[in-house]
C-alpha positions as CSV (number, residue, x, y, z in Angstrom):
1,M,36.9,-15.9,4.4
2,T,35.8,-18.4,1.9
3,P,36.4,-19.0,-1.8
4,L,32.8,-17.6,-2.5
5,E,33.4,-14.3,-0.6
6,I,36.9,-13.9,-2.5
7,V,35.3,-14.3,-5.9
8,A,32.4,-12.1,-4.8
9,V,34.6,-9.6,-3.7
10,V,36.6,-9.5,-6.9
11,V,33.6,-9.4,-9.3
12,S,31.9,-6.7,-7.2
13,F,34.8,-4.5,-7.1
14,A,34.8,-4.9,-11.2
15,G,31.4,-4.0,-11.4
16,I,31.7,-1.0,-9.0
17,W,34.7,0.3,-10.8
18,L,32.9,0.0,-14.3
19,T,29.8,1.8,-12.7
20,A,32.1,4.8,-11.7
21,K,33.3,4.9,-15.4
22,R,30.0,4.7,-16.5
23,N,30.7,1.9,-18.5
24,M,27.8,-0.2,-19.7
25,L,29.6,-3.7,-18.9
26,C,29.0,-2.8,-15.1
27,W,25.6,-4.3,-15.5
28,P,26.3,-8.1,-16.3
29,I,28.9,-7.9,-13.9
30,N,27.1,-6.7,-11.2
31,F,24.4,-9.1,-11.9
32,V,26.9,-11.8,-11.4
33,A,28.1,-10.2,-8.3
34,C,24.3,-10.2,-7.0
35,A,24.2,-14.0,-7.6
36,L,27.4,-14.5,-5.5
37,Y,26.3,-12.3,-2.8
38,F,22.9,-14.0,-2.5
39,K,24.5,-17.3,-1.7
40,L,27.2,-16.0,0.7
41,F,24.4,-13.8,2.5
42,L,22.2,-16.9,2.8
43,D,25.3,-18.7,4.2
44,V,25.7,-16.2,7.1
45,R,21.9,-15.4,7.8
46,L,21.9,-11.9,6.7
47,Y,18.5,-12.5,4.7
48,A,17.5,-9.0,4.1
49,D,20.9,-8.4,2.3
50,M,20.2,-11.8,0.4
51,V,16.9,-10.6,-0.6
52,L,18.6,-7.4,-1.6
53,Q,20.6,-9.0,-4.0
54,A,17.7,-10.6,-5.8
55,L,16.0,-7.1,-5.8
56,F,19.4,-5.8,-7.2
57,A,19.2,-8.3,-9.9
58,I,15.7,-7.0,-10.9
59,A,17.1,-3.3,-10.7
60,I,20.1,-4.2,-12.7
61,V,17.8,-5.0,-15.5
62,Y,16.0,-1.8,-15.4
63,G,19.3,0.2,-14.9
64,W,20.6,-1.5,-18.1
65,L,17.7,-0.9,-20.1
66,A,17.6,3.1,-18.6
67,W,21.3,3.5,-19.3
68,A,20.9,2.4,-22.9
69,R,18.3,4.6,-23.6
70,G,19.9,7.5,-21.6
71,K,22.9,8.1,-23.8
72,D,24.2,11.4,-25.7
73,D,25.2,11.6,-29.4
74,K,28.7,10.4,-28.5
75,G,27.4,7.0,-26.9
76,D,28.2,8.3,-23.4
77,V,25.8,7.9,-20.5
78,V,24.2,11.0,-19.3
79,V,24.1,11.8,-15.6
80,E,20.5,13.4,-14.8
81,P,20.1,15.9,-11.9
82,L,18.3,14.6,-8.7
83,R,15.4,16.9,-7.8
84,P,15.4,17.5,-4.0
85,S,11.5,16.6,-3.9
86,R,12.3,13.1,-5.4
87,A,15.3,12.8,-3.0
88,L,13.0,13.3,-0.1
89,A,10.4,11.0,-1.4
90,S,13.0,8.3,-2.0
91,L,14.5,8.7,1.3
92,G,11.1,8.6,2.9
93,A,10.4,5.3,0.9
94,G,13.9,3.9,2.4
95,A,12.8,4.7,5.8
96,V,9.6,3.1,5.7
97,G,11.2,0.0,4.0
98,A,13.6,-0.2,6.5
99,F,11.0,-0.2,9.2
100,V,8.8,-2.6,7.5
101,I,11.6,-5.1,6.3
102,G,13.1,-4.7,9.9
103,W,10.0,-5.7,11.7
104,F,9.4,-8.5,9.7
105,M,13.0,-9.9,9.9
106,S,13.0,-9.6,13.5
107,R,9.6,-11.1,14.2
108,Y,9.5,-14.0,11.7
109,T,13.2,-15.0,11.0
110,D,16.5,-15.9,12.8
111,A,18.2,-13.1,11.0
112,A,21.5,-12.2,12.7
113,L,21.1,-8.5,12.6
114,P,17.4,-7.7,11.6
115,W,17.1,-4.0,11.9
116,A,20.7,-3.1,10.8
117,D,20.4,-5.4,7.8
118,A,16.8,-4.2,6.9
119,T,18.0,-0.6,7.1
120,L,20.9,-0.8,5.1
121,S,19.1,-2.9,2.5
122,S,16.3,-0.5,2.0
123,F,18.6,2.4,1.7
124,S,20.8,0.4,-0.8
125,L,17.8,-0.1,-3.0
126,V,17.1,3.6,-2.8
127,A,20.9,4.2,-4.1
128,Q,20.4,1.5,-6.7
129,Y,17.5,3.4,-8.0
130,W,19.4,6.5,-8.3
131,V,22.2,4.6,-10.2
132,A,19.7,3.5,-12.7
133,R,18.2,6.8,-12.9
134,R,21.9,8.2,-13.5
135,H,21.7,10.8,-10.4
136,S,25.3,11.6,-9.2
137,A,23.8,11.8,-5.8
138,N,23.7,7.8,-5.8
139,W,27.4,8.0,-4.9
140,L,26.8,10.2,-1.8
141,L,24.0,7.8,-0.4
142,W,26.2,4.7,-1.1
143,I,29.3,6.2,0.8
144,A,26.9,6.5,3.8
145,V,25.4,3.1,3.4
146,D,29.1,1.5,2.9
147,V,30.5,3.1,5.7
148,L,27.9,1.2,7.7
149,Y,28.3,-2.0,6.0
150,I,31.6,-2.1,6.7
151,E,30.8,-2.2,10.6
152,M,28.1,-4.8,9.9
153,F,30.3,-7.3,7.9
154,A,33.0,-6.8,10.1
155,Y,31.0,-7.7,13.0
156,K,29.8,-10.9,11.2
157,G,33.3,-11.8,10.4
158,L,33.1,-11.2,6.5
159,M,36.4,-9.1,6.8
160,L,37.0,-9.3,3.0
161,T,33.6,-8.2,2.4
162,A,34.2,-5.5,4.9
163,G,37.3,-4.6,3.2
164,L,35.6,-4.7,-0.2
165,Y,33.0,-2.1,1.2
166,A,35.9,0.1,2.4
167,A,37.3,-0.1,-1.2
168,M,33.7,0.8,-2.4
169,V,33.5,4.2,-0.3
170,V,36.9,5.2,-2.1
171,L,35.2,4.0,-5.4
172,A,32.0,6.0,-4.7
173,V,33.9,9.2,-4.2
174,I,35.7,8.6,-7.5
175,G,32.4,8.0,-8.9
176,Y,30.6,11.0,-7.4
177,R,33.5,13.2,-8.9
178,R,33.3,11.9,-12.3
179,W,29.8,12.0,-12.5
180,Q,29.4,15.4,-11.2
181,A,32.0,16.6,-13.8
182,R,29.4,14.9,-16.5
183,S,26.4,16.4,-14.7
184,T,23.6,17.9,-16.9
185,G,22.1,20.0,-14.1
C-alpha cells in the first residue's frame, strides 16, 4: 500500500459514488482517478490496465458531453434502455478486444497477468461505454468485472485497491437500483 494507492482509492470511490447518483461531478473526479491509477498500474506492470486508464480519460470526455446532452426538463440525467442487439455487439467487441490485447501483451511486454489484465480491461471499456450511453446495464457488467478485479489486485498485492473494487461492487448494486428506478424503457 502506497500513498498513491490510498489517494487513488479515495478519489475513485468518490467518482463511482457520484456516478451512481447520476451527478455530473462524477466526470472530473473520475478523470483525476484515471490519472492516479495510470501511474499506479505503470508501477506494478499492469500495462493493459494502465492503457485502460488513458482510454477511460477519453471516454470520460465523451461521457461528460453525452450526459450534458442527455438531461430531462428538470436537469436530471436520463437513463436509456440497452437494446439486446447492442448489448451482444458490445460484448462481442469486448471479447475480440480481450483476445487482441491479451495476445499483444503476452507476446510483446513483460505484463504480469497479460490475459486476465487484457480481458478485464476490454470489458471495462464496454462497461464505460454503457455508462456514457446512460444504460443501467453498465452496473451489471461492472459487478462481474469488479469481482474478478478483486482477485487480480489481491494477487498483485494491491490490497487497498482490491478493497476499493469490493466497495465498487456494492456501489454498482446501488447504482443499478437507482438507475433502474429512473429507466425510460
